[in-house]
C-alpha positions, -999 to +999 in steps of 0.1 A: +100+674+077+130+658+063+133+670+027+155+641+017+137+612+033+127+586+006+109+562+029+079+547+012+094+553-023+103+525-047+132+532-069+141+513-101+178+517-110+186+504-145+223+498-149+228+494-112+253+466-118+278+493-130+299+516-109+278+548-112+244+531-113+253+510-083+264+540-064+231+557-071+212+526-060+231+526-027+225+563-022+188+560-028+185+530-005+205+549+022+178+577+020+151+551+027+139+540-007+133+503-015+155+497-045+151+474-075+185+467-089+182+460-126+209+448-149+222+419-170+249+407-147+234+387-119+266+383-099+273+420-098+236+427-092+234+404-062+267+419-048+251+453-050+220+441-032+241+425-005+260+458+000+227+477+003+213+452+027+244+451+048+241+489+052+205+484+065+187+492+032+161+473+012+169+460-023+163+431-047+179+422-079+159+417-111+176+405-143+167+428-172+181+440-206+172+476-211+173+471-249+144+447-247+109+460-238+098+424-231+127+419-207+119+452-189+082+443-187+089+410-171+112+426-145+086+454-140+059+428-131+082+410-107+096+440-089+061+456-085+049+424-069+079+423-046+085+459-037+055+479-048+047+504-076+078+523-088+079+560-079+115+567-090+132+556-122+170+561-127+182+554-162+219+547-157+226+522-184+247+532-214+283+536-226+305+542-257+309+518-285+346+517-294+337+511-331+326+548-333+358+563-317+374+587-341+412+582-336+441+575-359+430+563-393+394+561-381+379+593-393+344+607-391+336+601-428+346+564-424+321+556-396+296+530-407+259+540-403+252+508-384+279+518-358+262+551-352+230+532-345+247+510-319+255+541-298+221+556-302+204+523-294+226+519-262+223+554-248+190+568-262+167+539-271+177+514-245+191+540-221+160+562-219+132+555-245+123+519-237+125+523-199+104+555-199+078+538-222+077+509-197+077+527-164+064+561-172+028+553-179+023+538-145+037+569-129+014+591-150-016+570-140-007+573-103+001+610-107+035+607-090+070+600-101+105+611-107+126+600-136+163+607-136+183+602-168+221+602-169+236+625-195+273+634-200+295+665-202+301+654-238+264+661-244+271+698-238+305+702-254+313+673-277+346+657-267+372+645-292+370+610-305+336+600-290+314+616-316+285+592-316+285+589-279+283+627-276+255+630-301+235+602-284+239+618-249+228+652-264+197+635-276+191+623-240+190+659-228+165+668-256+142+638-248+144+646-211+130+681-217+103+668-240+091+643-214+093+669-186+068+690-206+046+661-216+042+646-181+044+677-159+007+680-153+005+643-145+028+647-115+058+631-131+091+650-131+119+642-156+154+655-151+190+647-159+223+645-141+254+653-160+284+635-145+319+648-152+346+621-153+342+592-130+364+561-134+342+531-143+346+498-162+341+514-196+367+541-194+392+529-169+417+517-195+414+550-214+421+570-182+448+550-164+478+530-172+484+496-157+506+512-129+477+535-120+492+567-135+469+588-157+471+584-194+477+616-216+439+618-221+432+617-184+459+643-177+442+665-202+408+660-185+423+668-151+439+699-165+405+710-177+387+702-144+390+731-119+388+707-089+418+689-104+405+654-098+379+629-110+347+622-092+337+593-070+304+575-075+291+586-041+293+622-052+263+617-075+241+607-046+232+642-034+219+652-068+200+620-073+183+621-038+173+657-044+157+650-077+141+618-064+125+635-034+091+650-040+095+671-008+127+686-020+121+691-057+084+690-063+086+721-086+117+709-104+114+693-139+133+696-171+166+706-156+201+692-158+223+691-127+260+690-135+283+671-111+315+676-130+340+693-107+337+725-128+346+708-161+319+726-181+328+760-165+365+759-176+375+778-207+412+789-208 
């Protein structure tokens, strides 16, 4: 038996138009799953599908906005008709709203309440709550499913500046444990992956100068990462395939797998 064979599984990857979500979509497809690539950017979504198909996998793009239950419901109906009932859900949409970055004259006490809400809407409500409400009940009914939420090292130890992002990702960890308990007897496992620092669209300008050299913040991050480098999207694949595979992780729920190069183990 191949513990990591996902043949016959249907994986929905929300946020697969981004770097990390796209890498996870390709990894699940390479393991044999049929992948529904969900996102708002059709051009990038179709490019991801083409990459998966060129590698011999099965994938299809479905336009969807994770912040809209109606949008996800429409995509859900279409993808189930095209690929089958989802057995894997990866919630990889999210990011940091720069309006809630504490830096310079922008201090904690000056953050507007509506700006806090923007981060929680993006990372918790749209990032996890709405997708789980849409796809979770079907998995519960069929008594089979794996939900993988994407957290952050900042959820464990709040990083400087990104206060609302850190808090919203900590909420993702809490909600994941809640759902893992609620749906455990229904055959649905709910876990998180905590990435360390992976260059992506949302953080590239914060991490690298135009000439490709690391910014002071990136240098600080690298100095705090025992492996001395940042991660590559493909390095999240192993954790995702493990959690997605019923054969490999049938008794695993409510856990967090850190893929961070040792960042959270570093002290002084």
